[in-house]
N, CA, C and O atoms as a Tinker XYZ file with bonds, in Angstrom:
   288  protein
     1  N     -7.584000 -104.536000  -24.622000    73     2
     2  CA    -6.208000 -104.028000  -24.533000    64     1     3
     3  C     -5.849000 -103.799000  -23.064000    63     2     4     5
     4  O     -6.638000 -103.219000  -22.318000    81     3
     5  N     -4.670000 -104.250000  -22.648000    73     3     6
     6  CA    -4.291000 -104.086000  -21.242000    64     5     7
     7  C     -4.133000 -102.605000  -20.889000    63     6     8     9
     8  O     -3.786000 -101.783000  -21.738000    81     7
     9  N     -4.394000 -102.285000  -19.622000    73     7    10
    10  CA    -4.204000 -100.893000  -19.224000    64     9    11
    11  C     -2.721000 -100.589000  -19.060000    63    10    12    13
    12  O     -1.876000 -101.482000  -19.114000    81    11
    13  N     -2.430000  -99.328000  -18.862000    73    11    14
    14  CA    -1.042000  -98.860000  -18.782000    64    13    15
    15  C     -0.282000  -99.530000  -17.642000    63    14    16    17
    16  O      0.906000  -99.822000  -17.780000    81    15
    17  N     -0.954000  -99.779000  -16.513000    73    15    18
    18  CA    -0.297000 -100.429000  -15.378000    64    17    19
    19  C      0.150000 -101.837000  -15.747000    63    18    20    21
    20  O      1.262000 -102.247000  -15.414000    81    19
    21  N     -0.708000 -102.568000  -16.428000    73    19    22
    22  CA    -0.347000 -103.930000  -16.837000    64    21    23
    23  C      0.835000 -103.917000  -17.801000    63    22    24    25
    24  O      1.703000 -104.787000  -17.737000    81    23
    25  N      0.866000 -102.939000  -18.684000    73    23    26
    26  CA     1.990000 -102.814000  -19.625000    64    25    27
    27  C      3.292000 -102.504000  -18.886000    63    26    28    29
    28  O      4.346000 -103.049000  -19.215000    81    27
    29  N      3.209000 -101.637000  -17.900000    73    27    30
    30  CA     4.404000 -101.301000  -17.120000    64    29    31
    31  C      4.920000 -102.518000  -16.357000    63    30    32    33
    32  O      6.128000 -102.748000  -16.286000    81    31
    33  N      4.007000 -103.289000  -15.792000    73    31    34
    34  CA     4.410000 -104.493000  -15.062000    64    33    35
    35  C      5.060000 -105.496000  -16.012000    63    34    36    37
    36  O      6.097000 -106.078000  -15.695000    81    35
    37  N      4.448000 -105.693000  -17.170000    73    35    38
    38  CA     5.011000 -106.630000  -18.145000    64    37    39
    39  C      6.380000 -106.158000  -18.619000    63    38    40    41
    40  O      7.294000 -106.967000  -18.781000    81    39
    41  N      6.527000 -104.862000  -18.839000    73    39    42
    42  CA     7.818000 -104.318000  -19.265000    64    41    43
    43  C      8.867000 -104.491000  -18.175000    63    42    44    45
    44  O      9.996000 -104.895000  -18.457000    81    43
    45  N      8.501000 -104.189000  -16.935000    73    43    46
    46  CA     9.434000 -104.353000  -15.815000    64    45    47
    47  C      9.834000 -105.815000  -15.661000    63    46    48    49
    48  O     11.000000 -106.119000  -15.408000    81    47
    49  N      8.874000 -106.717000  -15.813000    73    47    50
    50  CA     9.183000 -108.147000  -15.717000    64    49    51
    51  C     10.147000 -108.586000  -16.821000    63    50    52    53
    52  O     11.084000 -109.343000  -16.570000    81    51
    53  N      9.910000 -108.106000  -18.037000    73    51    54
    54  CA    10.798000 -108.445000  -19.157000    64    53    55
    55  C     12.198000 -107.885000  -18.920000    63    54    56    57
    56  O     13.194000 -108.564000  -19.172000    81    55
    57  N     12.271000 -106.653000  -18.438000    73    55    58
    58  CA    13.579000 -106.061000  -18.150000    64    57    59
    59  C     14.290000 -106.810000  -17.032000    63    58    60    61
    60  O     15.515000 -106.925000  -17.044000    81    59
    61  N     13.534000 -107.317000  -16.068000    73    59    62
    62  CA    14.137000 -108.107000  -14.992000    64    61    63
    63  C     14.810000 -109.353000  -15.557000    63    62    64    65
    64  O     15.907000 -109.721000  -15.139000    81    63
    65  N     14.148000 -109.990000  -16.502000    73    63    66
    66  CA    14.767000 -111.164000  -17.144000    64    65    67
    67  C     16.039000 -110.768000  -17.902000    63    66    68    69
    68  O     17.018000 -111.514000  -17.906000    81    67
    69  N     16.023000 -109.610000  -18.532000    73    67    70
    70  CA    17.218000 -109.140000  -19.234000    64    69    71
    71  C     18.360000 -108.920000  -18.241000    63    70    72    73
    72  O     19.507000 -109.262000  -18.530000    81    71
    73  N     18.055000 -108.360000  -17.092000    73    71    74
    74  CA    19.099000 -108.161000  -16.071000    64    73    75
    75  C     19.656000 -109.502000  -15.618000    63    74    76    77
    76  O     20.865000 -109.647000  -15.439000    81    75
    77  N     18.778000 -110.483000  -15.433000    73    75    78
    78  CA    19.262000 -111.820000  -15.053000    64    77    79
    79  C     20.196000 -112.370000  -16.136000    63    78    80    81
    80  O     21.214000 -112.990000  -15.828000    81    79
    81  N     19.845000 -112.140000  -17.395000    73    79    82
    82  CA    20.724000 -112.572000  -18.495000    64    81    83
    83  C     22.053000 -111.832000  -18.448000    63    82    84    85
    84  O     23.103000 -112.427000  -18.690000    81    83
    85  N     22.016000 -110.539000  -18.140000    73    83    86
    86  CA    23.251000 -109.760000  -18.026000    64    85    87
    87  C     24.179000 -110.389000  -16.979000    63    86    88    89
    88  O     25.380000 -110.537000  -17.204000    81    87
    89  N     23.601000 -110.751000  -15.840000    73    87    90
    90  CA    24.408000 -111.341000  -14.764000    64    89    91
    91  C     24.961000 -112.709000  -15.168000    63    90    92    93
    92  O     26.104000 -113.040000  -14.852000    81    91
    93  N     24.152000 -113.493000  -15.859000    73    91    94
    94  CA    24.614000 -114.813000  -16.319000    64    93    95
    95  C     25.740000 -114.671000  -17.337000    63    94    96    97
    96  O     26.731000 -115.399000  -17.279000    81    95
    97  N     25.587000 -113.745000  -18.256000    73    95    98
    98  CA    26.655000 -113.508000  -19.237000    64    97    99
    99  C     27.933000 -113.026000  -18.549000    63    98   100   101
   100  O     29.035000 -113.453000  -18.895000    81    99
   101  N     27.772000 -112.139000  -17.579000    73    99   102
   102  CA    28.938000 -111.659000  -16.834000    64   101   103
   103  C     29.662000 -112.790000  -16.129000    63   102   104   105
   104  O     30.892000 -112.841000  -16.134000    81   103
   105  N     28.909000 -113.695000  -15.522000    73   103   106
   106  CA    29.527000 -114.832000  -14.839000    64   105   107
   107  C     30.258000 -115.733000  -15.824000    63   106   108   109
   108  O     31.349000 -116.222000  -15.533000    81   107
   109  N     29.660000 -115.951000  -16.986000    73   107   110
   110  CA    30.312000 -116.785000  -18.000000    64   109   111
   111  C     31.594000 -116.122000  -18.506000    63   110   112   113
   112  O     32.622000 -116.784000  -18.648000    81   111
   113  N     31.533000 -114.837000  -18.774000    73   111   114
   114  CA    32.724000 -114.123000  -19.238000    64   113   115
   115  C     33.806000 -114.139000  -18.164000    63   114   116   117
   116  O     34.993000 -114.250000  -18.473000    81   115
   117  N     33.399000 -114.028000  -16.911000    73   115   118
   118  CA    34.376000 -114.076000  -15.812000    64   117   119
   119  C     35.104000 -115.420000  -15.786000    63   118   120   121
   120  O     36.320000 -115.464000  -15.597000    81   119
   121  N     34.371000 -116.503000  -15.972000    73   119   122
   122  CA    35.002000 -117.832000  -16.005000    64   121   123
   123  C     35.961000 -117.958000  -17.187000    63   122   124   125
   124  O     37.059000 -118.496000  -17.047000    81   123
   125  N     35.551000 -117.468000  -18.330000    73   123   126
   126  CA    36.410000 -117.516000  -19.523000    64   125   127
   127  C     37.652000 -116.662000  -19.305000    63   126   128   129
   128  O     38.757000 -117.052000  -19.684000    81   127
   129  N     37.465000 -115.490000  -18.690000    73   127   130
   130  CA    38.592000 -114.601000  -18.407000    64   129   131
   131  C     39.605000 -115.277000  -17.498000    63   130   132   133
   132  O     40.812000 -115.178000  -17.717000    81   131
   133  N     39.110000 -115.962000  -16.482000    73   131   134
   134  CA    40.003000 -116.692000  -15.570000    64   133   135
   135  C     40.811000 -117.728000  -16.340000    63   134   136   137
   136  O     42.023000 -117.843000  -16.153000    81   135
   137  N     40.141000 -118.479000  -17.203000    73   135   138
   138  CA    40.831000 -119.498000  -17.985000    64   137   139
   139  C     41.868000 -118.854000  -18.910000    63   138   140   141
   140  O     42.978000 -119.369000  -19.046000    81   139
   141  N     41.515000 -117.737000  -19.545000    73   139   142
   142  CA    42.441000 -117.055000  -20.450000    64   141   143
   143  C     43.692000 -116.610000  -19.702000    63   142   144   145
   144  O     44.808000 -116.800000  -20.186000    81   143
   145  N     43.508000 -116.020000  -18.525000    73   143   146
   146  CA    44.663000 -115.562000  -17.739000    64   145   147
   147  C     45.560000 -116.735000  -17.348000    63   146   148   149
   148  O     46.786000 -116.651000  -17.427000    81   147
   149  N     44.929000 -117.827000  -16.926000    73   147   150
   150  CA    45.693000 -119.006000  -16.513000    64   149   151
   151  C     46.445000 -119.644000  -17.671000    63   150   152   153
   152  O     47.411000 -120.376000  -17.454000    81   151
   153  N     46.014000 -119.374000  -18.898000    73   151   154
   154  CA    46.634000 -119.977000  -20.073000    64   153   155
   155  C     47.418000 -118.973000  -20.913000    63   154   156   157
   156  O     47.686000 -119.207000  -22.092000    81   155
   157  N     47.781000 -117.854000  -20.289000    73   155   158
   158  CA    48.699000 -116.913000  -20.910000    64   157   159
   159  C     48.129000 -116.034000  -22.018000    63   158   160   161
   160  O     48.881000 -115.544000  -22.861000    81   159
   161  N     46.841000 -115.830000  -22.032000    73   159   162
   162  CA    46.240000 -114.989000  -23.072000    64   161   163
   163  C     45.731000 -113.716000  -22.395000    63   162   164   165
   164  O     44.535000 -113.422000  -22.405000    81   163
   165  N     46.648000 -112.984000  -21.820000    73   163   166
   166  CA    46.305000 -111.824000  -20.994000    64   165   167
   167  C     45.574000 -110.733000  -21.777000    63   166   168   169
   168  O     44.619000 -110.142000  -21.273000    81   167
   169  N     46.017000 -110.467000  -22.998000    73   167   170
   170  CA    45.378000 -109.381000  -23.781000    64   169   171
   171  C     43.899000 -109.675000  -24.015000    63   170   172   173
   172  O     43.064000 -108.778000  -23.891000    81   171
   173  N     43.573000 -110.893000  -24.345000    73   171   174
   174  CA    42.171000 -111.267000  -24.556000    64   173   175
   175  C     41.414000 -111.192000  -23.229000    63   174   176   177
   176  O     40.251000 -110.791000  -23.195000    81   175
   177  N     42.073000 -111.577000  -22.147000    73   175   178
   178  CA    41.448000 -111.501000  -20.823000    64   177   179
   179  C     41.104000 -110.057000  -20.474000    63   178   180   181
   180  O     40.041000 -109.791000  -19.913000    81   179
   181  N     41.983000 -109.138000  -20.799000    73   179   182
   182  CA    41.728000 -107.714000  -20.546000    64   181   183
   183  C     40.503000 -107.256000  -21.335000    63   182   184   185
   184  O     39.662000 -106.528000  -20.807000    81   183
   185  N     40.400000 -107.672000  -22.580000    73   183   186
   186  CA    39.233000 -107.320000  -23.389000    64   185   187
   187  C     37.952000 -107.901000  -22.792000    63   186   188   189
   188  O     36.902000 -107.259000  -22.821000    81   187
   189  N     38.040000 -109.100000  -22.259000    73   187   190
   190  CA    36.877000 -109.726000  -21.631000    64   189   191
   191  C     36.452000 -108.949000  -20.389000    63   190   192   193
   192  O     35.258000 -108.792000  -20.136000    81   191
   193  N     37.409000 -108.468000  -19.622000    73   191   194
   194  CA    37.095000 -107.656000  -18.443000    64   193   195
   195  C     36.373000 -106.377000  -18.868000    63   194   196   197
   196  O     35.431000 -105.944000  -18.205000    81   195
   197  N     36.808000 -105.783000  -19.956000    73   195   198
   198  CA    36.137000 -104.581000  -20.461000    64   197   199
   199  C     34.692000 -104.900000  -20.852000    63   198   200   201
   200  O     33.797000 -104.088000  -20.619000    81   199
   201  N     34.463000 -106.051000  -21.432000    73   199   202
   202  CA    33.097000 -106.466000  -21.787000    64   201   203
   203  C     32.251000 -106.627000  -20.530000    63   202   204   205
   204  O     31.080000 -106.248000  -20.517000    81   203
   205  N     32.842000 -107.192000  -19.465000    73   203   206
   206  CA    32.109000 -107.351000  -18.210000    64   205   207
   207  C     31.744000 -105.998000  -17.615000    63   206   208   209
   208  O     30.662000 -105.836000  -17.050000    81   207
   209  N     32.643000 -105.028000  -17.740000    73   207   210
   210  CA    32.350000 -103.686000  -17.223000    64   209   211
   211  C     31.163000 -103.075000  -17.970000    63   210   212   213
   212  O     30.328000 -102.404000  -17.364000    81   211
   213  N     31.086000 -103.303000  -19.278000    73   211   214
   214  CA    29.947000 -102.816000  -20.054000    64   213   215
   215  C     28.666000 -103.493000  -19.601000    63   214   216   217
   216  O     27.636000 -102.834000  -19.452000    81   215
   217  N     28.716000 -104.807000  -19.378000    73   215   218
   218  CA    27.540000 -105.522000  -18.882000    64   217   219
   219  C     27.085000 -104.953000  -17.539000    63   218   220   221
   220  O     25.889000 -104.769000  -17.316000    81   219
   221  N     28.028000 -104.675000  -16.653000    73   219   222
   222  CA    27.687000 -104.120000  -15.343000    64   221   223
   223  C     27.021000 -102.753000  -15.467000    63   222   224   225
   224  O     26.018000 -102.477000  -14.810000    81   223
   225  N     27.591000 -101.902000  -16.319000    73   223   226
   226  CA    27.030000 -100.568000  -16.529000    64   225   227
   227  C     25.612000 -100.661000  -17.081000    63   226   228   229
   228  O     24.707000  -99.974000  -16.608000    81   227
   229  N     25.429000 -101.511000  -18.081000    73   227   230
   230  CA    24.109000 -101.650000  -18.686000    64   229   231
   231  C     23.116000 -102.293000  -17.724000    63   230   232   233
   232  O     21.943000 -101.921000  -17.714000    81   231
   233  N     23.562000 -103.243000  -16.924000    73   231   234
   234  CA    22.675000 -103.867000  -15.941000    64   233   235
   235  C     22.189000 -102.826000  -14.936000    63   234   236   237
   236  O     21.032000 -102.854000  -14.518000    81   235
   237  N     23.060000 -101.922000  -14.556000    73   235   238
   238  CA    22.675000 -100.850000  -13.623000    64   237   239
   239  C     21.607000  -99.970000  -14.254000    63   238   240   241
   240  O     20.623000  -99.634000  -13.595000    81   239
   241  N     21.778000  -99.593000  -15.505000    73   239   242
   242  CA    20.796000  -98.744000  -16.187000    64   241   243
   243  C     19.457000  -99.469000  -16.343000    63   242   244   245
   244  O     18.397000  -98.868000  -16.169000    81   243
   245  N     19.511000 -100.747000  -16.667000    73   243   246
   246  CA    18.273000 -101.524000  -16.801000    64   245   247
   247  C     17.573000 -101.636000  -15.448000    63   246   248   249
   248  O     16.350000 -101.517000  -15.369000    81   247
   249  N     18.338000 -101.864000  -14.395000    73   247   250
   250  CA    17.765000 -101.947000  -13.050000    64   249   251
   251  C     17.101000 -100.631000  -12.666000    63   250   252   253
   252  O     16.021000 -100.632000  -12.074000    81   251
   253  N     17.731000  -99.518000  -12.995000    73   251   254
   254  CA    17.132000  -98.206000  -12.717000    64   253   255
   255  C     15.808000  -98.044000  -13.460000    63   254   256   257
   256  O     14.845000  -97.520000  -12.900000    81   255
   257  N     15.752000  -98.489000  -14.711000    73   255   258
   258  CA    14.522000  -98.401000  -15.487000    64   257   259
   259  C     13.432000  -99.285000  -14.879000    63   258   260   261
   260  O     12.265000  -98.897000  -14.836000    81   259
   261  N     13.813000 -100.458000  -14.416000    73   259   262
   262  CA    12.851000 -101.365000  -13.769000    64   261   263
   263  C     12.261000 -100.688000  -12.543000    63   262   264   265
   264  O     11.045000 -100.693000  -12.353000    81   263
   265  N     13.113000 -100.108000  -11.713000    73   263   266
   266  CA    12.642000  -99.464000  -10.494000    64   265   267
   267  C     11.709000  -98.296000  -10.820000    63   266   268   269
   268  O     10.713000  -98.084000  -10.130000    81   267
   269  N     12.024000  -97.560000  -11.845000    73   267   270
   270  CA    11.171000  -96.438000  -12.269000    64   269   271
   271  C      9.802000  -96.955000  -12.701000    63   270   272   273
   272  O      8.778000  -96.391000  -12.316000    81   271
   273  N      9.777000  -98.014000  -13.490000    73   271   274
   274  CA     8.510000  -98.588000  -13.929000    64   273   275
   275  C      7.689000  -99.120000  -12.755000    63   274   276   277
   276  O      6.475000  -98.927000  -12.702000    81   275
   277  N      8.345000  -99.777000  -11.836000    73   275   278
   278  CA     7.622000 -100.386000  -10.719000    64   277   279
   279  C      7.080000  -99.319000   -9.759000    63   278   280   281
   280  O      6.071000  -99.551000   -9.093000    81   279
   281  N      7.732000  -98.159000   -9.679000    73   279   282
   282  CA     7.250000  -97.085000   -8.822000    64   281   283
   283  C      6.056000  -96.342000   -9.431000    63   282   284   285
   284  O      5.229000  -95.777000   -8.715000    81   283
   285  N      5.983000  -96.354000  -10.767000    73   283   286
   286  CA     4.918000  -95.561000  -11.416000    64   285   287
   287  C      3.627000  -96.313000  -11.556000    63   286   288
   288  O      2.652000  -95.773000  -12.080000    81   287
């Protein structure tokens, strides 16, 4: 069984991949939002911006958890 340090490293690495996914999803939503605005679907674009804000908030929390794991 791996020791606690190895588990923390594996967890931090997995969370890092999740953060990368958060950023990729945010970029995709941003592109879709741009297209929606350009095509007159402003209300949906506003909802997409709100989704991006949630991704940003969650990415920050995940990053904080990663840093905590890597320090311990």
